[in-house]
C-alpha positions in Angstrom: 0.0 0.0 0.0 2.7 2.5 0.8 4.6 1.6 -2.4 1.5 2.9 -4.3 1.0 6.0 -2.2 1.2 9.3 -4.1 1.1 11.5 -1.0 4.2 12.3 0.9 2.2 12.8 4.0 0.3 9.5 3.6 3.7 7.8 3.1 4.9 9.2 6.4 1.7 8.1 8.1 1.9 4.6 6.6 -1.5 5.0 4.9 -2.7 1.8 3.3 -5.0 3.6 0.8 -4.1 4.7 -2.8 -5.3 8.3 -2.4 -6.3 10.4 0.6 -9.7 10.9 -0.9 -10.4 7.2 -0.5 -9.4 7.1 3.2 -12.2 6.5 5.7 -12.5 9.0 8.5 -10.8 6.6 10.9 -7.7 6.5 8.7 -4.5 7.7 10.3 -4.2 10.0 7.2 -6.5 12.5 8.8 -6.5 15.5 8.6 -7.1 15.4 4.9 -4.2 15.4 2.5 -3.4 18.8 1.1 -5.3 19.5 -2.1 -7.8 16.6 -1.5 -11.5 16.8 -0.5 -12.8 14.0 1.6 -16.4 13.0 1.0 -18.7 13.1 4.0 -20.2 9.8 4.9 -22.2 8.6 7.9 -20.2 7.0 10.7 -20.4 3.3 10.4 -20.8 1.1 13.4 -17.5 0.1 14.8 -16.4 -3.4 14.0 -15.9 -5.5 17.1 -12.4 -6.0 16.0 -11.7 -2.3 16.2 -10.8 -2.1 12.4 -12.5 0.3 10.1 -15.1 -1.1 7.6 -13.8 -1.9 4.1 -15.0 0.5 1.5 -15.0 -1.3 -2.0 -15.0 0.7 -5.2 -15.1 -0.2 -8.8 -12.0 -0.2 -11.3 -13.2 3.1 -12.7 -12.7 4.6 -9.3 -9.0 3.4 -9.3 -7.3 4.9 -12.5 -3.6 3.7 -13.0 -1.1 6.5 -12.8 2.4 6.2 -14.6 5.0 7.0 -12.0 8.1 9.1 -12.9 10.5 6.2 -11.8 9.0 3.8 -14.3 9.3 6.2 -17.2 13.0 6.7 -16.5 13.7 3.0 -16.4 11.9 2.4 -19.7 13.9 5.2 -21.3 17.2 3.6 -20.2 16.2 0.2 -21.5 15.2 1.6 -24.8 18.5 3.5 -25.0 20.6 0.5 -24.3 18.8 -1.6 -26.9 19.3 1.2 -29.4 23.0 1.2 -28.7 23.3 -2.6 -29.0 21.5 -2.6 -32.3 23.8 0.1 -33.6 26.9 -1.9 -32.6 25.6 -5.0 -34.3 24.8 -3.0 -37.4 28.2 -1.4 -37.7 29.9 -4.7 -37.0 28.1 -6.3 -39.8 28.9 -3.4 -42.1 32.6 -3.7 -41.1 32.6 -7.5 -41.8 30.7 -7.3 -45.1 32.2 -4.2 -46.6 35.5 -3.1 -45.1 36.9 -6.6 -44.4 35.6 -8.3 -47.5 39.0 -8.8 -49.1 40.5 -10.2 -45.9 37.9 -12.8 -45.4 37.9 -13.8 -49.0 41.6 -14.5 -48.6 41.0 -16.5 -45.5 38.4 -18.5 -47.2 40.8 -19.2 -50.0 43.4 -20.3 -47.5 41.1 -23.0 -46.3 41.6 -24.7 -49.6 45.3 -23.9 -49.9 48.1 -25.7 -48.0 51.6 -24.3 -47.5 54.1 -27.1 -48.1 57.8 -26.9 -47.1 60.3 -27.8 -49.8 63.4 -29.1 -48.1 66.6 -27.6 -49.5 69.4 -30.0 -50.3 72.4 -29.8 -48.1 75.7 -28.7 -49.5 78.3 -31.3 -50.4 81.5 -32.0 -48.6 84.6 -32.5 -50.7 88.3 -33.0 -50.2 91.0 -30.5 -51.1 91.1 -31.9 -54.7 87.3 -31.8 -55.2 86.7 -35.5 -54.5 83.1 -35.8 -53.2 83.0 -37.2 -49.7 79.4 -36.5 -48.8 76.5 -35.7 -51.3 72.8 -36.0 -51.5 70.3 -38.5 -52.9 66.5 -38.1 -53.2 64.3 -39.9 -50.8 60.7 -40.1 -49.4 59.6 -39.2 -45.9 56.3 -40.0 -44.3 54.7 -37.7 -41.7 51.6 -36.6 -39.9 50.0 -33.2 -40.0 48.2 -32.8 -36.6 45.5 -30.5 -37.8 44.3 -33.0 -40.3 43.9 -35.9 -37.8 40.3 -36.1 -36.5 39.9 -35.6 -32.8 40.3 -38.9 -30.9 41.7 -40.8 -33.9 45.5 -40.2 -33.4 46.0 -43.6 -31.7 44.1 -45.4 -34.4 46.1 -43.7 -37.1 49.4 -44.4 -35.3 48.5 -48.1 -35.0 47.9 -48.4 -38.8 50.9 -46.2 -39.8 53.3 -47.9 -37.4 52.4 -51.3 -38.8 53.2 -50.1 -42.3 56.4 -48.3 -41.4 57.7 -50.6 -38.7 57.7 -47.8 -36.1 56.2 -48.3 -32.6 52.8 -46.5 -32.5 53.6 -45.0 -29.1 56.6 -43.3 -30.6 54.4 -41.8 -33.4 51.9 -40.6 -30.9 54.5 -39.0 -28.6 56.2 -37.3 -31.6 53.0 -35.8 -32.9 51.8 -34.6 -29.5 55.2 -33.0 -28.8 54.6 -30.7 -31.8 50.9 -30.1 -31.5 51.6 -26.4 -30.8 52.4 -26.3 -34.6 49.4 -28.1 -36.0 50.0 -27.0 -39.5 53.6 -28.4 -39.7 54.2 -31.9 -41.0 55.7 -34.1 -38.2 58.1 -36.5 -40.0 57.7 -40.0 -38.6 60.2 -41.8 -40.8 62.6 -40.8 -43.5 64.1 -42.8 -46.4 60.9 -44.9 -46.7 61.1 -47.4 -49.6 58.8 -46.8 -52.5 57.0 -50.1 -52.1 56.1 -49.1 -48.5 54.9 -45.7 -49.8 52.7 -47.5 -52.4 51.0 -49.6 -49.8 50.5 -46.5 -47.6 48.8 -44.6 -50.5 46.5 -47.6 -50.9 45.3 -47.1 -47.3 45.1 -43.3 -47.6 41.4 -43.0 -46.7 42.2 -44.9 -43.4 45.1 -42.6 -42.6 43.8 -39.0 -42.3 46.6 -36.5 -41.8 49.3 -38.8 -43.1 51.4 -37.3 -46.0 54.4 -38.3 -48.1 57.1 -35.7 -48.8 60.1 -35.7 -51.0 63.4 -34.9 -49.3 67.1 -35.2 -49.6 69.2 -37.7 -47.8 73.0 -37.9 -47.2 75.0 -40.3 -49.4 78.6 -41.4 -48.9 80.4 -42.4 -52.1 83.4 -43.8 -50.2 81.5 -45.6 -47.5 83.1 -45.4 -44.1 86.0 -43.2 -45.2 86.6 -40.4 -42.7 83.3 -41.2 -40.9 84.4 -39.7 -37.6 85.5 -36.5 -39.3 82.5 -36.0 -41.6 79.9 -36.6 -38.9 76.2 -37.2 -39.6 72.9 -35.3 -39.7 69.7 -35.9 -37.8 66.4 -34.2 -36.7 66.9 -31.3 -34.4 66.1 -32.1 -30.7 64.0 -30.1 -28.3 67.1 -29.3 -26.3 68.9 -28.0 -29.3 65.9 -25.7 -30.2 66.5 -23.9 -26.9 70.2 -23.2 -27.8 71.2 -19.8 -29.2 73.2 -21.7 -31.9 69.9 -23.0 -33.4 67.9 -19.7 -33.3 65.5 -19.6 -36.2 65.3 -23.4 -36.6 62.0 -25.2 -36.5 61.0 -28.6 -35.1 61.6 -31.3 -37.7 64.6 -29.5 -39.3 67.6 -31.7 -40.1 70.9 -30.4 -38.8 74.4 -31.6 -38.4 74.9 -33.7 -35.3 78.6 -34.4 -35.4 81.9 -33.7 -37.1 82.1 -31.3 -40.0 78.3 -31.5 -40.5 77.9 -29.9 -37.0 80.6 -27.3 -37.3 79.6 -26.0 -40.7 75.9 -26.6 -40.5 75.0 -22.9 -41.2 76.6 -23.1 -44.6 75.7 -26.7 -45.5 71.9 -26.6 -44.7 70.8 -24.1 -47.2 67.3 -22.4 -47.1 64.1 -24.3 -47.3 61.5 -23.2 -49.9 57.7 -23.1 -49.6 54.9 -24.0 -52.1 51.2 -23.3 -52.0 49.0 -26.0 -53.3 45.2 -26.5 -53.5 43.8 -29.4 -51.5 40.5 -31.1 -51.4 38.2 -31.6 -48.4 40.4 -34.4 -47.1 43.5 -32.3 -47.3 44.9 -34.1 -50.4 46.8 -32.0 -52.9 44.9 -31.6 -56.2 46.4 -32.4 -59.5 48.1 -29.3 -60.9 47.0 -27.4 -57.8 50.1 -25.3 -57.3 49.4 -21.6 -57.1 51.8 -18.6 -57.2 53.2 -17.2 -54.0 55.8 -19.8 -53.0 59.6 -19.6 -52.7 62.2 -21.8 -54.3 64.6 -23.6 -52.0 68.2 -22.6 -51.9 70.7 -25.4 -51.9 73.4 -25.3 -49.2 77.0 -24.3 -50.0 79.8 -26.8 -50.6 82.4 -27.3 -47.9 86.0 -27.8 -49.2 88.1 -29.5 -46.6 91.8 -30.0 -46.1 91.4 -33.8 -46.3 93.0 -35.8 -49.1 90.7 -38.8 -49.8 93.7 -40.8 -51.1 95.8 -40.1 -47.9 92.8 -40.7 -45.7 92.3 -44.1 -47.3 96.0 -44.9 -46.7 95.7 -43.9 -43.0 92.8 -46.2 -42.5 94.6 -49.0 -44.2 97.7 -48.2 -42.1 95.6 -48.9 -38.9 94.4 -52.2 -40.2 98.0 -53.1 -41.2 99.3 -52.1 -37.7 96.6 -54.2 -36.0 97.6 -57.2 -38.2 101.3 -56.7 -37.2 100.3 -56.5 -33.5 98.3 -59.8 -33.8 101.2 -61.4 -35.6 103.5 -60.3 -32.7 101.2 -62.0 -30.1 99.3 -59.0 -29.0 95.9 -60.4 -29.7 94.2 -57.8 -27.6 95.0 -55.0 -30.1 91.6 -53.8 -31.3 91.9 -50.0 -31.9 94.0 -47.2 -33.0 94.3 -43.7 -34.6 96.3 -41.9 -37.2 96.8 -38.3 -38.0 98.4 -36.6 -41.0 99.1 -32.9 -40.5 100.5 -30.2 -42.7 103.5 -29.1 -40.7 103.4 -25.5 -42.0 99.7 -24.5 -41.4 98.0 -27.3 -39.4 95.8 -28.5 -42.2 94.6 -32.0 -41.6 95.1 -34.3 -44.6 93.9 -37.4 -42.8 92.4 -38.3 -39.5 91.6 -42.0 -39.0 90.1 -43.9 -36.1 89.6 -47.7 -35.7 87.1 -49.3 -35.2 85.0 -47.2 -37.6 81.5 -47.3 -38.8 79.4 -46.6 -41.9 77.8 -43.1 -41.6 74.9 -44.3 -43.8 73.5 -46.0 -40.7 72.3 -42.6 -39.6 70.4 -41.9 -42.8 66.7 -41.8 -42.1 67.3 -42.1 -38.4 69.3 -44.7 -36.6 67.6 -47.7 -34.9 68.1 -48.5 -31.3 69.8 -51.8 -32.3 72.4 -50.0 -34.5 73.1 -47.3 -31.9 73.7 -49.9 -29.2 76.1 -51.7 -31.6 78.0 -48.5 -32.1 78.4 -47.7 -28.4 79.0 -51.3 -27.2 82.1 -52.0 -25.1 82.4 -55.3 -26.8 82.8 -53.6 -30.1 85.4 -51.2 -28.6 83.2 -48.1 -29.1 83.2 -47.5 -32.9 81.8 -44.0 -32.4 84.8 -42.8 -30.5 87.2 -40.6 -32.5 90.4 -41.8 -31.0 92.4 -39.1 -32.7 90.9 -36.4 -30.6 88.7 -38.1 -27.9 91.2 -40.6 -26.4 94.1 -39.3 -24.4 96.7 -41.8 -23.2 100.3 -42.0 -22.0 102.5 -41.3 -25.0 105.7 -43.1 -23.9 109.1 -42.2 -25.3 107.6 -39.8 -27.9 107.6 -37.4 -25.0 111.4 -37.4 -24.8 111.7 -34.6 -27.4 110.1 -32.4 -24.8 112.8 -33.4 -22.3 115.4 -32.5 -24.9 114.0 -29.1 -25.8 113.3 -28.2 -22.1 116.6 -29.5 -20.9 118.6 -27.6 -23.5 116.6 -24.3 -23.2 116.6 -24.4 -19.4 120.3 -25.3 -19.1 119.6 -28.6 -17.3 121.7 -30.5 -19.9 123.8 -29.8 -22.9 124.2 -31.7 -26.2 127.3 -33.3 -24.8 125.8 -34.3 -21.4 126.3 -38.0 -20.9 124.8 -40.6 -18.5 125.5 -44.3 -18.1 122.8 -46.8 -18.6 123.0 -50.3 -17.1 119.4 -51.1 -17.6 117.9 -49.5 -14.4 117.9 -46.4 -12.4 117.4 -45.9 -8.6 116.2 -42.6 -7.3 119.0 -41.2 -5.2 116.9 -40.2 -2.2 116.1 -42.2 0.9 112.4 -41.3 0.7 111.9 -43.0 -2.7 113.8 -46.3 -3.1 112.0 -47.4 -6.2 114.0 -48.8 -9.2 113.0 -47.7 -12.7 114.0 -49.9 -15.5 115.0 -49.2 -19.1 113.4 -51.2 -22.0 116.9 -52.5 -22.8 119.4 -54.4 -20.6 121.7 -51.5 -20.9 122.9 -48.8 -23.4 126.2 -47.9 -21.8 127.3 -44.2 -21.9 125.2 -42.0 -24.1 124.9 -38.3 -25.0 121.6 -36.6 -25.8 121.6 -37.5 -29.5 122.3 -41.2 -28.9 119.8 -41.3 -26.1 117.1 -40.2 -28.5 118.2 -42.4 -31.3 118.2 -45.5 -29.0 115.4 -44.3 -26.8 117.3 -44.9 -23.6 115.0 -44.5 -20.6 117.8 -44.3 -18.0 119.2 -41.2 -19.7 115.9 -39.4 -19.4 115.3 -40.6 -15.9 118.4 -38.6 -15.0 117.0 -35.6 -16.9 113.7 -36.0 -15.1 115.4 -36.1 -11.7 117.3 -32.9 -12.5 114.0 -31.2 -13.3 112.6 -32.5 -10.0 115.4 -30.6 -8.2 114.6 -27.4 -10.0 112.2 -24.8 -8.6 108.8 -24.6 -10.3 107.6 -26.9 -13.0 109.8 -26.1 -16.1 109.4 -29.5 -17.8 105.6 -29.4 -17.5 105.5 -25.8 -18.6 107.5 -26.7 -21.8 105.1 -29.6 -22.5 102.1 -27.2 -22.3 103.9 -24.6 -24.3 104.5 -27.1 -27.1 100.8 -28.1 -27.3 100.1 -30.8 -24.7 97.6 -30.5 -21.9 95.1 -28.3 -23.7 92.7 -28.6 -26.6 94.2 -27.9 -30.0 91.1 -26.0 -31.1 90.4 -28.2 -34.2 87.1 -27.4 -35.9 85.1 -30.5 -35.0 83.4 -31.1 -31.6 84.4 -33.5 -28.9 88.1 -32.9 -28.4 89.5 -33.7 -24.9 92.3 -31.6 -23.3 94.7 -34.4 -22.2 96.8 -33.8 -19.1 100.3 -32.6 -18.1 100.6 -33.3 -14.4 102.1 -30.9 -11.9 102.3 -30.8 -8.1 99.4 -28.4 -8.0 97.3 -30.8 -10.1 98.2 -33.7 -7.9 97.2 -31.9 -4.8 93.8 -31.0 -6.2 93.1 -34.4 -7.9 93.8 -36.8 -5.0 91.9 -36.9 -1.7 94.3 -38.8 0.6 97.2 -36.7 1.9 99.8 -39.3 1.1 98.7 -39.2 -2.5 99.0 -35.5 -2.8 102.8 -35.4 -2.5 104.8 -34.9 -5.7 107.6 -37.4 -5.5 110.8 -37.8 -7.6 109.2 -40.8 -9.3 106.5 -38.5 -10.6 109.1 -36.4 -12.4 110.8 -39.6 -13.7 107.6 -40.9 -15.1 106.8 -37.6 -16.8 110.2 -37.6 -18.4 109.5 -40.8 -20.3 105.8 -40.1 -21.1 104.4 -42.3 -18.4 102.5 -41.8 -15.1 99.8 -39.2 -15.2 100.7 -37.5 -18.5 98.1 -38.1 -21.3 97.8 -36.8 -24.8 95.8 -37.4 -27.9 97.3 -38.4 -31.3 96.4 -34.9 -32.6 98.1 -33.1 -29.7 101.3 -35.2 -30.3 101.1 -34.2 -34.0 100.9 -30.5 -33.1 104.0 -31.0 -30.8 106.0 -32.6 -33.6 104.9 -30.0 -36.1 106.4 -27.3 -33.8 109.7 -29.2 -33.9 109.4 -29.6 -37.7 108.5 -26.0 -38.5 110.9 -24.2 -36.1 108.7 -23.4 -33.2 105.2 -22.6 -34.3 102.3 -24.4 -32.5 99.8 -24.7 -35.4 96.1 -24.7 -35.1 94.8 -27.9 -36.7 91.8 -27.4 -39.0 89.7 -29.3 -41.5 87.7 -26.6 -43.1 89.4 -24.9 -46.1 86.7 -22.8 -47.9 83.0 -22.4 -48.6 81.9 -22.5 -52.2 78.4 -21.7 -53.6 76.6 -23.5 -56.4 78.2 -21.4 -59.0 81.7 -22.3 -57.8 82.3 -18.8 -56.3 84.2 -18.7 -53.0 81.8 -17.5 -50.3 84.4 -17.6 -47.5 87.9 -18.6 -47.0 88.2 -20.5 -43.7 91.5 -19.1 -42.6 92.5 -20.6 -39.2 94.0 -18.4 -36.5 97.7 -18.0 -36.8 99.8 -20.4 -34.8 101.4 -19.6 -31.5 105.1 -18.9 -31.6 107.4 -20.7 -29.1 110.8 -19.3 -28.8 113.5 -21.9 -29.1 117.2 -21.5 -30.1 118.3 -22.7 -33.5 121.0 -24.8 -31.8 118.3 -26.6 -29.7 116.2 -27.3 -32.9 119.2 -28.6 -34.8 120.2 -31.1 -32.0 116.6 -32.5 -31.7 116.0 -32.6 -35.4 119.2 -34.4 -36.1 118.5 -37.0 -33.4 115.0 -37.7 -34.8 116.5 -38.1 -38.2 119.1 -40.6 -37.0 116.5 -42.5 -35.0 114.8 -43.3 -38.3 117.9 -44.0 -40.4 121.1 -44.8 -38.3 122.0 -48.2 -37.0 120.5 -48.7 -33.5 117.7 -46.2 -34.3 114.3 -47.5 -33.0 112.6 -47.0 -36.4 115.7 -47.4 -38.7 114.7 -51.0 -39.8 111.5 -49.5 -41.1 112.8 -46.3 -42.9 116.5 -47.0 -43.6 117.0 -46.6 -47.3 113.5 -45.1 -47.7 113.5 -42.7 -50.7 112.2 -39.8 -48.5 114.1 -38.7 -45.4 111.9 -39.4 -42.4 112.5 -38.1 -38.8 110.6 -39.8 -36.0 110.4 -41.2 -32.5 108.9 -44.4 -31.4 107.0 -44.9 -28.1 105.7 -47.7 -26.0 103.4 -46.6 -23.3 102.2 -48.7 -20.4 98.5 -48.1 -19.9 96.4 -49.5 -17.1 93.5 -51.4 -18.7 91.3 -54.0 -17.3 93.3 -54.5 -14.1 96.7 -54.8 -15.8 99.2 -52.8 -17.8 99.1 -53.1 -21.6 101.4 -51.6 -24.2 100.2 -48.8 -26.5 102.4 -48.5 -29.6 103.2 -44.9 -30.8 105.1 -43.4 -33.7 105.4 -39.6 -34.1 107.3 -38.3 -37.2 107.6 -35.8 -40.0 109.0 -35.7 -43.5 111.0 -34.7 -45.5 113.4 -34.3 -42.6 115.3 -31.4 -44.2 112.2 -29.5 -45.4 109.3 -30.8 -43.3 105.8 -30.8 -45.0 103.9 -33.5 -43.3 103.6 -34.8 -39.7 102.4 -38.4 -39.2 101.4 -39.9 -35.9 100.1 -43.4 -35.4 98.8 -45.0 -32.2 97.8 -48.7 -31.9 96.0 -49.7 -28.7 97.5 -52.8 -27.0 99.7 -53.2 -30.0 103.1 -53.7 -28.3 106.2 -51.8 -29.2 106.0 -48.6 -31.3 109.0 -49.6 -33.5 107.5 -52.9 -34.5 103.8 -51.9 -35.0 103.2 -48.2 -35.2 106.3 -47.2 -37.3 105.5 -49.8 -40.1 101.9 -48.5 -40.1 103.2 -44.9 -40.5 105.2 -46.0 -43.5 102.0 -47.0 -45.3 100.9 -43.4 -45.0 104.2 -42.0 -46.2 104.0 -44.3 -49.3 100.7 -42.6 -50.2 102.0 -39.1 -49.4 105.1 -39.4 -51.6 103.8 -41.9 -54.1 106.3 -44.5 -53.1 105.7 -48.1 -54.2 104.9 -50.2 -51.1 107.6 -52.6 -50.1 108.8 -54.7 -47.2 111.0 -53.0 -44.6 114.4 -54.3 -43.7 113.8 -55.7 -40.3 111.6 -56.3 -37.2 112.1 -54.0 -34.2 111.7 -55.5 -30.8 112.5 -52.4 -28.7 110.9 -49.2 -27.8 
């Protein structure tokens, strides 16, 4: 009643009548409302309840009045509706008129598909243009996530996996890992045989979202030649996509995963193209459906390397020959090795061989778990390991040239310094009573030159002890200065640093206090390339190159230049200049002469191999005792350069568990020199039993 009241006074008095004129005399609204005339009526008897009688009136006595608040509300609703209709109208006008061209283009895109055209990778050739790695056409099968109906991915994976021989769970995982790019083709398997593709196309209606794409695959005309150096390619991983090196790459891209393929990927990979093709309702390309607007792929550039395919083949044959000699000598455990051929002047690598090796074609199209386990199995002696740069071992007597250089330069010895060898050496201090033996029963009295020629251990034990008495670590410092104990910086990944031990290293390496002490025996072991010293074949080649070229520690490199498809040089891959080590001419002359006599004079440890050879070879044998499988085994080494009077090439050979360097590694090195200087292969004059 009070909500309907039109009188302010009646409102305050809580009148229950519509108007004051309708109120009975007993109403609390009395006196009459202002402006109203109350009709006079007789007083009705009072109801026993005390309430006034109800006066009923017809509808014509109660006319409806439109209140101001209702009118305002209606106006607001009408205004809002008008604004909404205006917004809808202008939006429709914008879509139909202003955005017409845009939506027509989008509609056309629904029947167009952007297809990536994979660019062929650049070739890898040797210094003479011999192709080492090239491309061949192939077919890849993939899944485009957007075209797979919801809930059917598992079904499609089951059918596709059965055709391709790929586990369905792997297909599902790979597709789901790239669902944030639903328009991109997720390659499930590369290098699919055409017969399998034909069967797949027969079942195309049952394989929605599955597509076949042409691509390029790596081919190796020379099989396993230089496999460790060339490397392989593979699909980019999720971890690699996060690296700065691979900025701009996309999931599914094929990149270099090792060796030269990894280092020079930015030049080799080229630039992929795109094509726009019309597709039907099932997403299948229409016949002749290509439309303008694509981009042609750009083939990758060619990498010219410092390798020489002929010398590389000789180096790999040399390792097989060395292993055969080791087996013939009773060293049946010999099962690995490495060889390096270096340009002594600039560090260019002509050959880098490692055994056992592998066929890089096993990576083409993706390597299987079975093949990968075989390549990393201990029983197969780890074929993937590049022993030329990834295996550092004791180098034996090849280290003695460091003793000679350091001893002469530091004044520890002179060319005429002599020591007597009776086959053993006892440390002249009470705290170390060990006896160190020579490989021979005794050499008698020798000077420095004869000590190198005959590889007398006792002579260099004496040199090592003299260095032990010196302050500091001059012998170790010279070893590092000449290239040991640090990576060479070669342009392929995976190189290890090796080790040149010092008292500081020993204190930090060992935990027990008794093991932290640098003893005289440590200096003696270092002097003959034993104990804790370790180096790779490549590091040893760099050291001997410094002796050969007069004191320059070269930077080994495999890349020579980048050439485009027209044969124009894109970039010369000039390595950093070598580091100069100051040595006197007199020191170099003494060491070089001794190395030459070691390969030619009677009593020289490699003279039976190179005496009478048409090219003057200078070299040093080495037999290193390496702890392996609970016992010491002999690693055979030979480090050399030629021609001795004008060095051009450095050759280093290492045979694991092969026995003596002179009887196994030196003959293997001769196979390489035969290829370098075009010498007809022939038998050498004798069999060396010593160091």
